[in-house]
C-alpha positions, 0 to 999 in steps of 0.5 A, spaced: 799 350 166 793 350 161 794 353 154 789 355 150 788 353 143 785 356 137 779 354 138 778 356 146 780 348 148 785 349 154 790 344 154 793 342 161 801 341 162 801 339 168 806 334 169 803 327 170 804 321 174 806 316 169 811 322 167 814 323 174 815 315 174 818 316 167 823 322 169 825 318 176 826 311 173 831 315 168 834 318 173 835 312 177 838 308 171 842 313 168 846 316 174 848 308 174 848 306 168 850 312 164 853 318 168 859 314 170 861 312 163 860 318 159 866 321 157 870 314 157 864 313 151 865 319 147 874 319 147 873 312 145 866 314 140 863 307 142 856 306 142 854 302 148 849 297 144 849 293 151 846 299 155 841 299 150 838 292 150 838 294 158 834 300 156 829 296 152 827 292 159 825 298 161 820 300 155 825 306 153 826 302 146 818 302 145 816 308 149 810 309 143 809 302 140 803 299 143 803 293 149 800 288 143 807 289 140 811 289 146 812 296 147 810 300 153 804 303 150 804 311 151 804 317 148 808 323 147 807 327 153 811 321 156 815 320 151 818 327 151 820 326 159 824 321 157 828 324 152 829 330 156 832 326 162 836 321 159 839 327 154 841 331 160 845 326 163 848 325 155 846 327 149 848 322 145 845 316 148 839 321 148 839 322 141 840 315 139 834 312 143 830 318 139 833 316 132 831 308 134 824 310 138 821 316 132 824 314 126 825 307 124 820 304 129 815 309 129 815 308 122 814 301 121 809 302 127 805 308 123 806 305 116 807 297 116 802 292 115 800 287 120 804 282 119 810 286 119 808 289 125 808 283 128 815 281 126 819 287 127 816 291 133 816 286 139 823 286 137 825 294 136 820 295 143 825 289 147 832 292 145 833 285 142 833 290 135 836 296 134 833 301 129 836 305 124 833 309 118 836 311 112 834 318 108 840 322 107 845 321 101 852 324 100 848 329 095 841 330 097 840 332 104 835 336 105 833 336 097 831 329 099 827 329 092 834 328 088 835 322 091 840 317 087 839 311 091 834 307 086 830 300 086 829 297 080 823 292 079 825 285 079 819 279 079 817 279 087 824 283 087 826 290 087 834 291 086 838 296 090 843 300 089 847 306 092 849 309 098 846 313 105 850 318 110 849 320 116 845 315 119 844 313 127 846 306 128 848 305 121 853 300 123 850 297 129 843 296 127 840 290 126 834 293 121 833 299 118 827 303 114 831 306 107 827 310 102 829 309 096 828 311 089 822 307 085 820 313 080 823 319 077 828 324 080 824 329 083 817 326 083 814 325 090 811 319 089 817 317 086 820 314 092 819 308 096 820 305 103 823 298 105 825 294 111 831 291 110 835 287 116 842 286 117 846 280 112 841 281 107 846 280 100 849 287 098 847 291 104 852 293 107 855 299 113 861 303 110 864 309 113 863 311 121 863 319 122 868 321 126 864 327 130 865 333 134 860 331 139 854 326 140 860 322 139 857 315 142 851 315 137 853 312 131 853 315 124 855 311 119 854 310 111 849 304 108 851 301 101 848 298 096 850 293 092 846 289 087 841 288 093 836 283 093 830 286 097 823 282 096 817 285 096 814 283 101 819 289 104 816 294 102 812 299 107 806 301 104 805 301 096 811 303 091 811 311 091 809 312 098 816 313 101 817 320 101 810 322 103 811 317 109 818 321 110 815 327 112 810 324 116 815 321 120 820 327 120 814 330 124 814 327 129 822 326 130 822 333 130 818 333 137 824 328 138 830 333 137 827 338 140 826 334 147 834 332 146 834 339 146 831 341 152 834 336 154 842 338 153 840 345 155 837 343 162 843 339 163 848 345 161 844 349 165 843 344 172 851 345 171 852 352 170 847 354 176 851 349 180 858 351 179 855 359 179 853 357 186 860 353 189 866 358 185 867 364 189 870 370 186 872 376 190 869 373 197 862 371 194 860 366 190 859 368 182 852 367 182 852 373 186 854 377 180 849 381 175 852 378 170 851 371 172 845 371 175 842 375 169 845 370 164 841 364 168 835 367 167 835 368 160 838 360 160 832 359 165 827 362 161 829 360 155 829 352 157 822 353 160 820 356 153 822 351 149 819 345 153 813 349 152 813 349 144 816 341 145 810 339 150 805 342 145 806 340 138 806 332 142 800 334 144 798 335 138 800 329 136 798 324 141 791 328 139 792 326 131 792 333 129 796 336 124 803 338 127 807 339 121 808 347 124 807 345 131 814 341 130 818 345 126 817 351 131 819 346 137 825 344 133 828 350 131 827 354 138 829 348 142 835 346 138 837 354 137 836 354 145 840 348 147 846 352 143 845 358 146 844 355 153 851 350 152 855 356 150 853 361 155 854 354 160 862 354 158 862 361 159 860 362 166 865 356 168 870 359 165 877 357 163 875 350 166 869 350 162 873 348 156 876 343 159 874 335 158 874 335 167 867 339 167 861 337 164 859 343 159 864 342 153 860 336 153 854 339 152 856 345 148 859 339 142 853 336 143 848 341 142 849 343 135 847 337 132 841 339 133 840 344 129 843 340 123 839 333 124 832 332 122 833 339 118 836 344 119 834 351 123 833 354 115 829 348 113 824 349 119 823 356 117 822 354 111 816 349 114 814 354 118 813 361 113 810 356 108 805 354 113 804 361 116 803 363 109 799 357 107 
């Protein structure tokens, strides 16, 4: 399929050979290594670190990282395909893969010095290191400009005090990129990003969250108590942190859009299969218009979500502004994931409400997509500002 852009250039969204190979690789790996463990990990809230080490060997932990730094050296279309296929099997694993790639690793890829890239990217891309990224605080979610975690200069060091919460891989992460305040409250140039390694004195993990869904993707606090960080760990210049974070989130929203598409597709696949097998009144329930129309709506919304997501990925690949398009993709795909998962449970009926069938987990996992990396309301704010500019 080809889509015309505003400048009449046509973009093809036909699946490439690379995408087909990645999709098949992820399906084969996921069916063997993820699918048998989904409910065990979900019930125990286990973050399966060993799984991500294996994924590193397949190139899935450094999809966008150039080969010179040990990554797969691929683009956003391949990355989107990988996240969709992982999330079709388990949204928790899709979320952790996305957070590692698009937040921590991508922040370093975009803004680190050559020395920092050489030090951290190979370990992140191989899965030797699990990455975390810290922006949100207990009292500042969308209002990041009012963050209270502060770094004060002390010679060649910065002393950090405060806390971050809702951090993916907050406990298990080996390295974290954190954005802290180095200037005045509310100043968009008053925040700075640092790379912190696990074991740095004064840098510890706090409470692990007990969540509705995405339970195999670890979410925890990061706590800083007189944490001394050398200036060499700063990403870019002092005061650049918030601006960097906004650019990282542009790519992160593409990740959440892809995660949403995968969850929706997984729920749809299960509902379609069940509707063709479930017999009522001497025929499969898929023959009833009430069910077949649900399936038609679900399939159409998923396809639209894919197009928005791959369109944003194409713009990102070409280095063009993607703020509006990534917000649109994230907004629409995340709401569709919730809607499709809800309808999938309805198609399963009573069985859909039990843990013996897969759709109740897709239903629980989907909701996070409308909240993480900017709520649906924040996406509408971003989009409206762009179109009213």
